[in-house]
All heavy atoms as a GROMACS GRO file, in nm:
protein
  575
    1MET      N    1  -3.882   2.396 -12.268
    1MET     CA    2  -3.753   2.355 -12.212
    1MET      C    3  -3.662   2.484 -12.194
    1MET      O    4  -3.680   2.580 -12.288
    1MET     CB    5  -3.687   2.259 -12.315
    1MET     CG    6  -3.736   2.114 -12.301
    1MET     SD    7  -3.667   2.005 -12.425
    1MET     CE    8  -3.499   1.971 -12.349
    2HIS      N    9  -3.573   2.475 -12.109
    2HIS     CA   10  -3.478   2.577 -12.101
    2HIS      C   11  -3.383   2.579 -12.214
    2HIS      O   12  -3.337   2.477 -12.265
    2HIS     CB   13  -3.396   2.564 -11.968
    2HIS     CG   14  -3.313   2.673 -11.930
    2HIS    ND1   15  -3.193   2.696 -11.985
    2HIS    CD2   16  -3.326   2.777 -11.858
    2HIS    CE1   17  -3.133   2.804 -11.947
    2HIS    NE2   18  -3.212   2.868 -11.856
    3PRO      N   19  -3.339   2.694 -12.274
    3PRO     CA   20  -3.255   2.698 -12.384
    3PRO      C   21  -3.136   2.615 -12.376
    3PRO      O   22  -3.081   2.553 -12.478
    3PRO     CB   23  -3.217   2.843 -12.394
    3PRO     CG   24  -3.331   2.909 -12.347
    3PRO     CD   25  -3.378   2.832 -12.235
    4GLU      N   26  -3.077   2.612 -12.256
    4GLU     CA   27  -2.943   2.534 -12.230
    4GLU      C   28  -2.972   2.389 -12.239
    4GLU      O   29  -2.893   2.307 -12.287
    4GLU     CB   30  -2.875   2.567 -12.105
    4GLU     CG   31  -2.820   2.708 -12.085
    4GLU     CD   32  -2.710   2.735 -12.196
    4GLU    OE1   33  -2.631   2.632 -12.225
    4GLU    OE2   34  -2.707   2.832 -12.265
    5ASP      N   35  -3.092   2.335 -12.200
    5ASP     CA   36  -3.134   2.194 -12.206
    5ASP      C   37  -3.156   2.163 -12.362
    5ASP      O   38  -3.106   2.051 -12.396
    5ASP     CB   39  -3.263   2.169 -12.124
    5ASP     CG   40  -3.246   2.194 -11.984
    5ASP    OD1   41  -3.136   2.166 -11.924
    5ASP    OD2   42  -3.339   2.225 -11.911
    6VAL      N   43  -3.213   2.250 -12.429
    6VAL     CA   44  -3.222   2.218 -12.575
    6VAL      C   45  -3.094   2.217 -12.637
    6VAL      O   46  -3.068   2.130 -12.713
    6VAL     CB   47  -3.319   2.334 -12.634
    6VAL    CG1   48  -3.316   2.331 -12.787
    6VAL    CG2   49  -3.453   2.349 -12.575
    7LYS      N   50  -3.006   2.313 -12.611
    7LYS     CA   51  -2.880   2.315 -12.675
    7LYS      C   52  -2.802   2.179 -12.644
    7LYS      O   53  -2.729   2.111 -12.722
    7LYS     CB   54  -2.786   2.423 -12.614
    7LYS     CG   55  -2.817   2.555 -12.693
    7LYS     CD   56  -2.761   2.679 -12.640
    7LYS     CE   57  -2.607   2.678 -12.594
    7LYS     NZ   58  -2.565   2.806 -12.534
    8ALA      N   59  -2.811   2.136 -12.508
    8ALA     CA   60  -2.733   2.007 -12.474
    8ALA      C   61  -2.797   1.885 -12.548
    8ALA      O   62  -2.721   1.802 -12.592
    8ALA     CB   63  -2.758   1.978 -12.318
    9ALA      N   64  -2.928   1.886 -12.549
    9ALA     CA   65  -2.987   1.782 -12.642
    9ALA      C   66  -2.947   1.780 -12.782
    9ALA      O   67  -2.927   1.669 -12.841
    9ALA     CB   68  -3.145   1.781 -12.616
   10VAL      N   69  -2.944   1.885 -12.838
   10VAL     CA   70  -2.895   1.891 -12.982
   10VAL      C   71  -2.758   1.852 -12.999
   10VAL      O   72  -2.713   1.782 -13.085
   10VAL     CB   73  -2.908   2.047 -13.044
   10VAL    CG1   74  -2.847   2.062 -13.180
   10VAL    CG2   75  -3.064   2.079 -13.057
   11ARG      N   76  -2.665   1.895 -12.910
   11ARG     CA   77  -2.522   1.858 -12.894
   11ARG      C   78  -2.509   1.710 -12.889
   11ARG      O   79  -2.426   1.651 -12.962
   11ARG     CB   80  -2.450   1.938 -12.788
   11ARG     CG   81  -2.421   2.064 -12.828
   11ARG     CD   82  -2.317   2.131 -12.728
   11ARG     NE   83  -2.336   2.272 -12.712
   11ARG     CZ   84  -2.382   2.336 -12.613
   11ARG    NH1   85  -2.395   2.268 -12.494
   11ARG    NH2   86  -2.394   2.456 -12.604
   12LYS      N   87  -2.588   1.641 -12.805
   12LYS     CA   88  -2.579   1.501 -12.791
   12LYS      C   89  -2.614   1.435 -12.919
   12LYS      O   90  -2.550   1.326 -12.953
   12LYS     CB   91  -2.679   1.451 -12.689
   12LYS     CG   92  -2.636   1.486 -12.547
   12LYS     CD   93  -2.738   1.439 -12.446
   12LYS     CE   94  -2.705   1.483 -12.303
   12LYS     NZ   95  -2.792   1.439 -12.202
   13LYS      N   96  -2.702   1.476 -13.010
   13LYS     CA   97  -2.737   1.420 -13.133
   13LYS      C   98  -2.652   1.472 -13.244
   13LYS      O   99  -2.620   1.377 -13.341
   13LYS     CB  100  -2.881   1.448 -13.169
   13LYS     CG  101  -2.983   1.369 -13.083
   13LYS     CD  102  -3.112   1.382 -13.142
   13LYS     CE  103  -3.195   1.251 -13.116
   13LYS     NZ  104  -3.312   1.239 -13.183
   14PHE      N  105  -2.604   1.589 -13.262
   14PHE     CA  106  -2.538   1.647 -13.373
   14PHE      C  107  -2.391   1.704 -13.349
   14PHE      O  108  -2.337   1.737 -13.448
   14PHE     CB  109  -2.627   1.754 -13.440
   14PHE     CG  110  -2.736   1.694 -13.512
   14PHE    CD1  111  -2.852   1.678 -13.451
   14PHE    CD2  112  -2.730   1.664 -13.648
   14PHE    CE1  113  -2.964   1.626 -13.524
   14PHE    CE2  114  -2.829   1.609 -13.710
   14PHE     CZ  115  -2.954   1.578 -13.651
   15GLY      N  116  -2.360   1.715 -13.235
   15GLY     CA  117  -2.237   1.767 -13.193
   15GLY      C  118  -2.232   1.920 -13.163
   15GLY      O  119  -2.163   1.974 -13.092
   16SER      N  120  -2.321   1.990 -13.247
   16SER     CA  121  -2.326   2.140 -13.228
   16SER      C  122  -2.450   2.186 -13.308
   16SER      O  123  -2.509   2.126 -13.391
   16SER     CB  124  -2.211   2.208 -13.295
   16SER     OG  125  -2.202   2.198 -13.429
   17LEU      N  126  -2.489   2.310 -13.261
   17LEU     CA  127  -2.601   2.372 -13.336
   17LEU      C  128  -2.563   2.407 -13.474
   17LEU      O  129  -2.648   2.400 -13.565
   17LEU     CB  130  -2.641   2.506 -13.257
   17LEU     CG  131  -2.703   2.481 -13.110
   17LEU    CD1  132  -2.703   2.631 -13.060
   17LEU    CD2  133  -2.832   2.425 -13.127
   18ALA      N  134  -2.434   2.444 -13.492
   18ALA     CA  135  -2.393   2.469 -13.632
   18ALA      C  136  -2.397   2.348 -13.720
   18ALA      O  137  -2.438   2.375 -13.845
   18ALA     CB  138  -2.242   2.529 -13.630
   19ALA      N  139  -2.371   2.240 -13.680
   19ALA     CA  140  -2.382   2.116 -13.751
   19ALA      C  141  -2.523   2.088 -13.788
   19ALA      O  142  -2.556   2.043 -13.896
   19ALA     CB  143  -2.320   1.998 -13.676
   20LEU      N  144  -2.614   2.106 -13.696
   20LEU     CA  145  -2.761   2.092 -13.720
   20LEU      C  146  -2.802   2.189 -13.831
   20LEU      O  147  -2.870   2.148 -13.923
   20LEU     CB  148  -2.838   2.120 -13.591
   20LEU     CG  149  -2.984   2.105 -13.611
   20LEU    CD1  150  -3.023   1.964 -13.665
   20LEU    CD2  151  -3.061   2.151 -13.474
   21ALA      N  152  -2.753   2.305 -13.814
   21ALA     CA  153  -2.789   2.419 -13.925
   21ALA      C  154  -2.746   2.376 -14.049
   21ALA      O  155  -2.822   2.383 -14.156
   21ALA     CB  156  -2.735   2.554 -13.876
   22ARG      N  157  -2.620   2.340 -14.068
   22ARG     CA  158  -2.559   2.295 -14.194
   22ARG      C  159  -2.630   2.177 -14.257
   22ARG      O  160  -2.661   2.177 -14.372
   22ARG     CB  161  -2.415   2.251 -14.180
   22ARG     CG  162  -2.315   2.373 -14.176
   22ARG     CD  163  -2.168   2.320 -14.184
   22ARG     NE  164  -2.127   2.232 -14.078
   22ARG     CZ  165  -2.086   2.259 -13.955
   22ARG    NH1  166  -2.078   2.390 -13.931
   22ARG    NH2  167  -2.053   2.165 -13.874
   23GLN      N  168  -2.666   2.077 -14.173
   23GLN     CA  169  -2.739   1.969 -14.225
   23GLN      C  170  -2.877   2.011 -14.278
   23GLN      O  171  -2.920   1.950 -14.372
   23GLN     CB  172  -2.764   1.871 -14.120
   23GLN     CG  173  -2.827   1.738 -14.163
   23GLN     CD  174  -2.849   1.635 -14.065
   23GLN    OE1  175  -2.806   1.656 -13.956
   23GLN    NE2  176  -2.914   1.526 -14.097
   24ASN      N  177  -2.936   2.117 -14.242
   24ASN     CA  178  -3.064   2.160 -14.274
   24ASN      C  179  -3.050   2.284 -14.378
   24ASN      O  180  -3.161   2.342 -14.405
   24ASN     CB  181  -3.151   2.190 -14.156
   24ASN     CG  182  -3.192   2.065 -14.088
   24ASN    OD1  183  -3.297   2.005 -14.128
   24ASN    ND2  184  -3.118   2.025 -13.985
   25GLY      N  185  -2.941   2.318 -14.415
   25GLY     CA  186  -2.916   2.420 -14.518
   25GLY      C  187  -2.960   2.564 -14.472
   25GLY      O  188  -2.999   2.642 -14.542
   26VAL      N  189  -2.954   2.591 -14.345
   26VAL     CA  190  -2.970   2.728 -14.300
   26VAL      C  191  -2.841   2.781 -14.220
   26VAL      O  192  -2.757   2.707 -14.177
   26VAL     CB  193  -3.093   2.730 -14.198
   26VAL    CG1  194  -3.210   2.678 -14.276
   26VAL    CG2  195  -3.073   2.640 -14.074
   27SER      N  196  -2.839   2.905 -14.199
   27SER     CA  197  -2.739   2.975 -14.132
   27SER      C  198  -2.743   2.931 -13.975
   27SER      O  199  -2.861   2.909 -13.923
   27SER     CB  200  -2.754   3.123 -14.135
   27SER     OG  201  -2.678   3.181 -14.039
   28ASP      N  202  -2.634   2.922 -13.915
   28ASP     CA  203  -2.632   2.874 -13.766
   28ASP      C  204  -2.700   2.981 -13.681
   28ASP      O  205  -2.747   2.954 -13.572
   28ASP     CB  206  -2.491   2.843 -13.722
   28ASP     CG  207  -2.388   2.954 -13.721
   28ASP    OD1  208  -2.403   3.040 -13.816
   28ASP    OD2  209  -2.310   2.961 -13.643
   29SER      N  210  -2.701   3.107 -13.738
   29SER     CA  211  -2.771   3.214 -13.655
   29SER      C  212  -2.932   3.185 -13.650
   29SER      O  213  -2.995   3.227 -13.551
   29SER     CB  214  -2.753   3.358 -13.710
   29SER     OG  215  -2.800   3.361 -13.844
   30VAL      N  216  -2.984   3.115 -13.753
   30VAL     CA  217  -3.127   3.077 -13.745
   30VAL      C  218  -3.155   2.989 -13.638
   30VAL      O  219  -3.249   3.000 -13.564
   30VAL     CB  220  -3.169   3.014 -13.886
   30VAL    CG1  221  -3.304   2.964 -13.879
   30VAL    CG2  222  -3.153   3.122 -13.994
   31VAL      N  223  -3.073   2.894 -13.625
   31VAL     CA  224  -3.092   2.786 -13.506
   31VAL      C  225  -3.063   2.850 -13.373
   31VAL      O  226  -3.131   2.830 -13.274
   31VAL     CB  227  -3.009   2.656 -13.535
   31VAL    CG1  228  -3.020   2.566 -13.421
   31VAL    CG2  229  -3.041   2.597 -13.666
   32ARG      N  230  -2.947   2.925 -13.372
   32ARG     CA  231  -2.930   3.001 -13.236
   32ARG      C  232  -3.038   3.090 -13.192
   32ARG      O  233  -3.073   3.093 -13.070
   32ARG     CB  234  -2.794   3.077 -13.249
   32ARG     CG  235  -2.672   2.987 -13.242
   32ARG     CD  236  -2.545   3.073 -13.215
   32ARG     NE  237  -2.536   3.192 -13.281
   32ARG     CZ  238  -2.486   3.220 -13.400
   32ARG    NH1  239  -2.417   3.116 -13.466
   32ARG    NH2  240  -2.482   3.340 -13.461
   33ALA      N  241  -3.093   3.166 -13.284
   33ALA     CA  242  -3.202   3.264 -13.251
   33ALA      C  243  -3.315   3.186 -13.202
   33ALA      O  244  -3.388   3.247 -13.120
   33ALA     CB  245  -3.237   3.349 -13.373
   34ALA      N  246  -3.336   3.063 -13.257
   34ALA     CA  247  -3.461   2.991 -13.222
   34ALA      C  248  -3.466   2.945 -13.080
   34ALA      O  249  -3.573   2.914 -13.022
   34ALA     CB  250  -3.475   2.875 -13.305
   35LEU      N  251  -3.345   2.954 -13.008
   35LEU     CA  252  -3.334   2.924 -12.867
   35LEU      C  253  -3.395   3.041 -12.777
   35LEU      O  254  -3.427   3.016 -12.653
   35LEU     CB  255  -3.190   2.897 -12.818
   35LEU     CG  256  -3.146   2.761 -12.894
   35LEU    CD1  257  -2.994   2.750 -12.859
   35LEU    CD2  258  -3.218   2.642 -12.861
   36ILE      N  259  -3.388   3.164 -12.830
   36ILE     CA  260  -3.416   3.270 -12.739
   36ILE      C  261  -3.532   3.357 -12.786
   36ILE      O  262  -3.597   3.436 -12.709
   36ILE     CB  263  -3.296   3.372 -12.732
   36ILE    CG1  264  -3.253   3.416 -12.868
   36ILE    CG2  265  -3.187   3.312 -12.656
   36ILE    CD1  266  -3.151   3.524 -12.873
   37ARG      N  267  -3.587   3.328 -12.902
   37ARG     CA  268  -3.709   3.403 -12.951
   37ARG      C  269  -3.777   3.311 -13.060
   37ARG      O  270  -3.715   3.231 -13.120
   37ARG     CB  271  -3.678   3.537 -13.003
   37ARG     CG  272  -3.604   3.536 -13.121
   37ARG     CD  273  -3.566   3.685 -13.170
   37ARG     NE  274  -3.488   3.686 -13.282
   37ARG     CZ  275  -3.349   3.692 -13.282
   37ARG    NH1  276  -3.296   3.690 -13.156
   37ARG    NH2  277  -3.282   3.695 -13.384
   38PRO      N  278  -3.903   3.337 -13.078
   38PRO     CA  279  -3.969   3.256 -13.198
   38PRO      C  280  -3.901   3.281 -13.326
   38PRO      O  281  -3.881   3.393 -13.369
   38PRO     CB  282  -4.115   3.314 -13.200
   38PRO     CG  283  -4.127   3.366 -13.053
   38PRO     CD  284  -3.992   3.426 -13.019
   39GLN      N  285  -3.866   3.174 -13.389
   39GLN     CA  286  -3.795   3.174 -13.513
   39GLN      C  287  -3.853   3.044 -13.587
   39GLN      O  288  -3.788   2.935 -13.563
   39GLN     CB  289  -3.648   3.168 -13.490
   39GLN     CG  290  -3.558   3.229 -13.598
   39GLN     CD  291  -3.587   3.180 -13.740
   39GLN    OE1  292  -3.609   3.071 -13.770
   39GLN    NE2  293  -3.567   3.280 -13.837
   40PRO      N  294  -3.963   3.046 -13.643
   40PRO     CA  295  -4.027   2.937 -13.695
   40PRO      C  296  -3.936   2.831 -13.765
   40PRO      O  297  -3.954   2.709 -13.743
   40PRO     CB  298  -4.135   2.982 -13.789
   40PRO     CG  299  -4.166   3.114 -13.718
   40PRO     CD  300  -4.036   3.173 -13.681
   41THR      N  301  -3.857   2.872 -13.852
   41THR     CA  302  -3.771   2.779 -13.928
   41THR      C  303  -3.671   2.712 -13.839
   41THR      O  304  -3.661   2.586 -13.827
   41THR     CB  305  -3.681   2.849 -14.036
   41THR    OG1  306  -3.781   2.918 -14.134
   41THR    CG2  307  -3.593   2.760 -14.119
   42GLY      N  308  -3.601   2.775 -13.754
   42GLY     CA  309  -3.513   2.726 -13.653
   42GLY      C  310  -3.586   2.643 -13.548
   42GLY      O  311  -3.534   2.538 -13.520
   43ASN      N  312  -3.699   2.686 -13.502
   43ASN     CA  313  -3.767   2.614 -13.406
   43ASN      C  314  -3.814   2.481 -13.459
   43ASN      O  315  -3.805   2.379 -13.392
   43ASN     CB  316  -3.883   2.688 -13.356
   43ASN     CG  317  -3.870   2.817 -13.279
   43ASN    OD1  318  -3.924   2.917 -13.315
   43ASN    ND2  319  -3.774   2.818 -13.194
   44ARG      N  320  -3.857   2.476 -13.585
   44ARG     CA  321  -3.897   2.345 -13.643
   44ARG      C  322  -3.788   2.258 -13.673
   44ARG      O  323  -3.795   2.134 -13.643
   44ARG     CB  324  -3.977   2.378 -13.769
   44ARG     CG  325  -4.118   2.420 -13.734
   44ARG     CD  326  -4.205   2.441 -13.866
   44ARG     NE  327  -4.342   2.470 -13.829
   44ARG     CZ  328  -4.386   2.578 -13.770
   44ARG    NH1  329  -4.306   2.682 -13.743
   44ARG    NH2  330  -4.519   2.606 -13.748
   45ILE      N  331  -3.669   2.306 -13.708
   45ILE     CA  332  -3.553   2.220 -13.715
   45ILE      C  333  -3.516   2.151 -13.594
   45ILE      O  334  -3.487   2.039 -13.599
   45ILE     CB  335  -3.439   2.298 -13.785
   45ILE    CG1  336  -3.466   2.344 -13.937
   45ILE    CG2  337  -3.297   2.239 -13.780
   45ILE    CD1  338  -3.385   2.450 -13.992
   46ILE      N  339  -3.505   2.235 -13.497
   46ILE     CA  340  -3.470   2.185 -13.354
   46ILE      C  341  -3.571   2.075 -13.308
   46ILE      O  342  -3.523   1.966 -13.261
   46ILE     CB  343  -3.449   2.299 -13.251
   46ILE    CG1  344  -3.324   2.382 -13.292
   46ILE    CG2  345  -3.438   2.242 -13.113
   46ILE    CD1  346  -3.316   2.511 -13.218
   47ALA      N  347  -3.697   2.104 -13.320
   47ALA     CA  348  -3.804   2.021 -13.271
   47ALA      C  349  -3.795   1.874 -13.362
   47ALA      O  350  -3.799   1.781 -13.289
   47ALA     CB  351  -3.944   2.078 -13.291
   48LYS      N  352  -3.774   1.894 -13.476
   48LYS     CA  353  -3.760   1.762 -13.555
   48LYS      C  354  -3.636   1.691 -13.524
   48LYS      O  355  -3.652   1.573 -13.503
   48LYS     CB  356  -3.752   1.806 -13.704
   48LYS     CG  357  -3.745   1.687 -13.794
   48LYS     CD  358  -3.742   1.727 -13.946
   48LYS     CE  359  -3.725   1.599 -14.040
   48LYS     NZ  360  -3.716   1.633 -14.177
   49CYS      N  361  -3.525   1.754 -13.502
   49CYS     CA  362  -3.407   1.686 -13.449
   49CYS      C  363  -3.426   1.620 -13.324
   49CYS      O  364  -3.383   1.505 -13.304
   49CYS     CB  365  -3.291   1.795 -13.436
   49CYS     SG  366  -3.166   1.757 -13.317
   50LEU      N  367  -3.504   1.676 -13.229
   50LEU     CA  368  -3.517   1.613 -13.103
   50LEU      C  369  -3.642   1.529 -13.101
   50LEU      O  370  -3.683   1.481 -12.986
   50LEU     CB  371  -3.531   1.728 -12.994
   50LEU     CG  372  -3.414   1.818 -12.980
   50LEU    CD1  373  -3.431   1.923 -12.880
   50LEU    CD2  374  -3.286   1.729 -12.948
   51GLU      N  375  -3.709   1.519 -13.209
   51GLU     CA  376  -3.836   1.427 -13.218
   51GLU      C  377  -3.935   1.470 -13.124
   51GLU      O  378  -4.004   1.392 -13.051
   51GLU     CB  379  -3.797   1.281 -13.204
   51GLU     CG  380  -3.706   1.243 -13.320
   51GLU     CD  381  -3.656   1.103 -13.293
   51GLU    OE1  382  -3.690   1.030 -13.189
   51GLU    OE2  383  -3.584   1.045 -13.383
   52LEU      N  384  -3.963   1.610 -13.116
   52LEU     CA  385  -4.054   1.672 -13.031
   52LEU      C  386  -4.133   1.768 -13.116
   52LEU      O  387  -4.092   1.808 -13.224
   52LEU     CB  388  -3.996   1.741 -12.916
   52LEU     CG  389  -3.917   1.653 -12.814
   52LEU    CD1  390  -3.836   1.740 -12.710
   52LEU    CD2  391  -4.013   1.563 -12.730
   53SER      N  392  -4.250   1.811 -13.067
   53SER     CA  393  -4.331   1.904 -13.132
   53SER      C  394  -4.279   2.045 -13.092
   53SER      O  395  -4.219   2.065 -12.986
   53SER     CB  396  -4.477   1.906 -13.106
   53SER     OG  397  -4.506   1.937 -12.981
   54VAL      N  398  -4.296   2.157 -13.181
   54VAL     CA  399  -4.261   2.294 -13.133
   54VAL      C  400  -4.326   2.330 -13.007
   54VAL      O  401  -4.279   2.402 -12.919
   54VAL     CB  402  -4.276   2.391 -13.241
   54VAL    CG1  403  -4.167   2.371 -13.344
   54VAL    CG2  404  -4.417   2.384 -13.302
   55HIS      N  405  -4.464   2.279 -12.993
   55HIS     CA  406  -4.543   2.309 -12.871
   55HIS      C  407  -4.474   2.248 -12.747
   55HIS      O  408  -4.472   2.308 -12.642
   55HIS     CB  409  -4.675   2.259 -12.891
   55HIS     CG  410  -4.769   2.271 -12.773
   55HIS    ND1  411  -4.805   2.386 -12.707
   55HIS    CD2  412  -4.816   2.173 -12.684
   55HIS    CE1  413  -4.882   2.369 -12.609
   55HIS    NE2  414  -4.875   2.244 -12.585
   56GLN      N  415  -4.425   2.138 -12.760
   56GLN     CA  416  -4.360   2.069 -12.652
   56GLN      C  417  -4.238   2.138 -12.600
   56GLN      O  418  -4.211   2.150 -12.483
   56GLN     CB  419  -4.315   1.914 -12.676
   56GLN     CG  420  -4.435   1.824 -12.695
   56GLN     CD  421  -4.395   1.691 -12.737
   56GLN    OE1  422  -4.347   1.675 -12.850
   56GLN    NE2  423  -4.397   1.587 -12.644
   57LEU      N  424  -4.163   2.193 -12.686
   57LEU     CA  425  -4.044   2.271 -12.662
   57LEU      C  426  -4.071   2.409 -12.620
   57LEU      O  427  -4.007   2.450 -12.526
   57LEU     CB  428  -3.936   2.277 -12.774
   57LEU     CG  429  -3.878   2.133 -12.814
   57LEU    CD1  430  -3.800   2.147 -12.951
   57LEU    CD2  431  -3.773   2.103 -12.700
   58TRP      N  432  -4.155   2.484 -12.686
   58TRP     CA  433  -4.178   2.616 -12.662
   58TRP      C  434  -4.339   2.649 -12.656
   58TRP      O  435  -4.398   2.703 -12.742
   58TRP     CB  436  -4.130   2.702 -12.780
   58TRP     CG  437  -3.973   2.690 -12.780
   58TRP    CD1  438  -3.889   2.744 -12.703
   58TRP    CD2  439  -3.910   2.617 -12.873
   58TRP    NE1  440  -3.760   2.711 -12.735
   58TRP    CE2  441  -3.765   2.632 -12.850
   58TRP    CE3  442  -3.943   2.538 -12.994
   58TRP    CZ2  443  -3.671   2.568 -12.930
   58TRP    CZ3  444  -3.837   2.477 -13.060
   58TRP    CH2  445  -3.713   2.494 -13.033
   59PRO      N  446  -4.408   2.589 -12.544
   59PRO     CA  447  -4.547   2.616 -12.542
   59PRO      C  448  -4.598   2.761 -12.528
   59PRO      O  449  -4.707   2.786 -12.553
   59PRO     CB  450  -4.594   2.529 -12.421
   59PRO     CG  451  -4.461   2.526 -12.331
   59PRO     CD  452  -4.353   2.528 -12.430
   60GLU      N  453  -4.502   2.840 -12.480
   60GLU     CA  454  -4.533   2.987 -12.476
   60GLU      C  455  -4.537   3.056 -12.617
   60GLU      O  456  -4.595   3.166 -12.635
   60GLU     CB  457  -4.434   3.060 -12.374
   60GLU     CG  458  -4.293   3.065 -12.429
   60GLU     CD  459  -4.209   2.931 -12.398
   60GLU    OE1  460  -4.274   2.839 -12.363
   60GLU    OE2  461  -4.090   2.942 -12.419
   61TRP      N  462  -4.472   2.986 -12.709
   61TRP     CA  463  -4.467   3.052 -12.857
   61TRP      C  464  -4.557   2.975 -12.956
   61TRP      O  465  -4.595   3.031 -13.043
   61TRP     CB  466  -4.329   3.040 -12.910
   61TRP     CG  467  -4.226   3.112 -12.826
   61TRP    CD1  468  -4.244   3.214 -12.740
   61TRP    CD2  469  -4.087   3.095 -12.828
   61TRP    NE1  470  -4.128   3.253 -12.700
   61TRP    CE2  471  -4.027   3.184 -12.746
   61TRP    CE3  472  -4.004   3.002 -12.889
   61TRP    CZ2  473  -3.887   3.194 -12.722
   61TRP    CZ3  474  -3.862   3.011 -12.874
   61TRP    CH2  475  -3.810   3.106 -12.784
   62TYR      N  476  -4.597   2.843 -12.934
   62TYR     CA  477  -4.662   2.765 -13.027
   62TYR      C  478  -4.778   2.693 -12.949
   62TYR      O  479  -4.757   2.635 -12.845
   62TYR     CB  480  -4.567   2.659 -13.094
   62TYR     CG  481  -4.459   2.715 -13.187
   62TYR    CD1  482  -4.339   2.751 -13.131
   62TYR    CD2  483  -4.488   2.750 -13.310
   62TYR    CE1  484  -4.241   2.810 -13.198
   62TYR    CE2  485  -4.385   2.822 -13.387
   62TYR     CZ  486  -4.271   2.844 -13.338
   62TYR     OH  487  -4.178   2.904 -13.408
   63GLY      N  488  -4.887   2.693 -13.021
   63GLY     CA  489  -5.012   2.617 -12.968
   63GLY      C  490  -4.999   2.463 -12.995
   63GLY      O  491  -4.903   2.416 -13.063
   64SER      N  492  -5.085   2.388 -12.935
   64SER     CA  493  -5.073   2.240 -12.954
   64SER      C  494  -5.092   2.199 -13.098
   64SER      O  495  -5.051   2.089 -13.137
   64SER     CB  496  -5.185   2.172 -12.859
   64SER     OG  497  -5.312   2.216 -12.888
   65ASP      N  498  -5.147   2.273 -13.175
   65ASP     CA  499  -5.169   2.255 -13.326
   65ASP      C  500  -5.039   2.294 -13.400
   65ASP      O  501  -5.028   2.276 -13.521
   65ASP     CB  502  -5.277   2.335 -13.383
   65ASP     CG  503  -5.264   2.480 -13.364
   65ASP    OD1  504  -5.170   2.540 -13.314
   65ASP    OD2  505  -5.361   2.565 -13.424
   66GLY      N  506  -4.931   2.341 -13.332
   66GLY     CA  507  -4.802   2.376 -13.399
   66GLY      C  508  -4.804   2.507 -13.462
   66GLY      O  509  -4.705   2.565 -13.513
   67GLN      N  510  -4.912   2.581 -13.441
   67GLN     CA  511  -4.913   2.729 -13.500
   67GLN      C  512  -4.860   2.820 -13.404
   67GLN      O  513  -4.877   2.810 -13.281
   67GLN     CB  514  -5.069   2.760 -13.526
   67GLN     CG  515  -5.125   2.685 -13.645
   67GLN     CD  516  -5.053   2.686 -13.776
   67GLN    OE1  517  -5.033   2.805 -13.817
   67GLN    NE2  518  -5.005   2.588 -13.834
   68ARG      N  519  -4.806   2.928 -13.452
   68ARG     CA  520  -4.736   3.024 -13.376
   68ARG      C  521  -4.845   3.107 -13.298
   68ARG      O  522  -4.947   3.145 -13.355
   68ARG     CB  523  -4.660   3.123 -13.480
   68ARG     CG  524  -4.603   3.251 -13.401
   68ARG     CD  525  -4.466   3.229 -13.363
   68ARG     NE  526  -4.405   3.353 -13.321
   68ARG     CZ  527  -4.433   3.416 -13.213
   68ARG    NH1  528  -4.511   3.385 -13.127
   68ARG    NH2  529  -4.376   3.535 -13.194
   69ILE      N  530  -4.829   3.132 -13.170
   69ILE     CA  531  -4.911   3.216 -13.090
   69ILE      C  532  -4.868   3.356 -13.102
   69ILE      O  533  -4.754   3.383 -13.078
   69ILE     CB  534  -4.911   3.177 -12.943
   69ILE    CG1  535  -4.950   3.028 -12.923
   69ILE    CG2  536  -4.991   3.267 -12.854
   69ILE    CD1  537  -4.924   2.977 -12.785
   70PRO      N  538  -4.951   3.447 -13.156
   70PRO     CA  539  -4.909   3.574 -13.169
   70PRO      C  540  -4.870   3.652 -13.037
   70PRO      O  541  -4.938   3.627 -12.928
   70PRO     CB  542  -5.032   3.644 -13.231
   70PRO     CG  543  -5.119   3.544 -13.279
   70PRO     CD  544  -5.089   3.416 -13.203
   71SER      N  545  -4.773   3.729 -13.033
   71SER     CA  546  -4.736   3.797 -12.913
   71SER      C  547  -4.809   3.918 -12.898
   71SER      O  548  -4.877   3.965 -12.993
   71SER     CB  549  -4.586   3.830 -12.906
   71SER     OG  550  -4.550   3.928 -13.000
   72ASN      N  551  -4.800   3.986 -12.774
   72ASN     CA  552  -4.879   4.120 -12.766
   72ASN      C  553  -4.825   4.223 -12.845
   72ASN      O  554  -4.882   4.319 -12.871
   72ASN     CB  555  -4.867   4.156 -12.618
   72ASN     CG  556  -4.946   4.053 -12.523
   72ASN    OD1  557  -5.041   3.998 -12.572
   72ASN    ND2  558  -4.910   4.048 -12.400
   73ASP      N  559  -4.700   4.199 -12.898
   73ASP     CA  560  -4.636   4.301 -12.978
   73ASP      C  561  -4.676   4.295 -13.126
   73ASP      O  562  -4.653   4.389 -13.206
   73ASP     CB  563  -4.481   4.289 -12.983
   73ASP     CG  564  -4.416   4.301 -12.844
   73ASP    OD1  565  -4.486   4.364 -12.754
   73ASP    OD2  566  -4.312   4.259 -12.813
   74GLU      N  567  -4.741   4.181 -13.161
   74GLU     CA  568  -4.777   4.165 -13.306
   74GLU      C  569  -4.914   4.209 -13.325
   74GLU      O  570  -4.998   4.216 -13.251
   74GLU     CB  571  -4.762   4.029 -13.343
   74GLU     CG  572  -4.621   3.973 -13.328
   74GLU     CD  573  -4.606   3.821 -13.354
   74GLU    OE1  574  -4.700   3.762 -13.406
   74GLU    OE2  575  -4.499   3.770 -13.342
   0.00000   0.00000   0.00000
């Protein structure tokens, strides 16, 4: 999904990314970072909120088993 679509979906359920972060006991920067790069904690929080798998949201970052796909930089 496009990051703006993910943000919109989160806002519809929680009002803001910051509210989602607070509810899950993490910094809002963790959730914001998860929209633009792999951030496993933030990615999983967002996926759970939207009732989707991390693979459905970010198939380029996570395999169908939910495991992180290593980048060429790693």
